[in-house]
Steps between C-alpha positions, in 0.01 A plus 500: 500500500848530643535555873605868535851577623366753765301229689649246735319174573488286813356145473374336824453129497246290692502267799771240488610625166812677388682700229536164328126483424380512151359844505807645673730337250289616205528858630874467565552364145294779347680776678836328414413462131422872486811618684288619794609264769596793724131611505377174656511370854377152591576458871509154656240569753534365861251245635436755776254767373662768719836437332345455160334839496821664609681324218227624256536851625880490461462383143259793427729747671812374313330575165370840619862598575617378159597764241237540228224323685202731551247249614483144648236251400429185707368166372390254762377147462283320756639586843729742312176676385409552868847656560471702182161641626672612820786673309259657253276655767773602749767619248279638229611246232324351206462120530377218293357216701506147348235269660568673831446366853230716667515381861780253507511471875157332488637226265819446688340314787514187284871553445602530859804284572765377254483608134735388229620780272422439132842608380774474763356178655543635858233447766361822653283499811189719474406642844224719630748794506522486126114518475510802735769663285273454188203656681712801587556560126138498405360796309139475589381767261659585168535881519674531165328249276629669187847390599413131478454276191331170580570200283302184574432154349179333608663158490721582802498181691657655816315827562136596446522779230169640617673631821747703293220636279320627807813646668619682189157578341597869448830416333550431128480118451574236241308170570558198282293183489696181578876500567646415841655646816833545317325719234531341166649738234639744753750662261223554249356756744824696547398758241184561691703536829756733324216721363345517847833596662549779248156658548 
């Protein structure tokens, strides 16, 4: 199923990731191959959650202003799924969450201090202010569960998939046995995500 020309897509990467990640590059290639690059935004999200969510909003808004775009669909992976949840519930957007982080601020205690970025090689210092910024973005109750599509793999070695099952229990879900945190076969699920975005 070809991604429709009336829908814009924003992809949000995870913690210490980037637009150079495999999933981001696969999406960029797909949209490029089909002459739809102008329908995709893959922001290079800041290490600071407060700045990252602003970048994500700006990516959404740039597509909303684009001629011919009637709807914006967000795909978020891991921490990007946490951000996508915020955008979905505050901006009324449909979102697909790929092995999403549910309460990332609870996990980040173990990352306080220096962290080396997976792609740019730089070292970023995680501070309590970043954890506070994440807490401020939490959507405690999903008010529009029909706007969220949850995609999980039980072999996720980073996050406990049960937490996402519980958080998004009223949302349509696709749960695969095995896999890993990166979500094996991500592009094989693009048709499913496209169908969801079009409903």
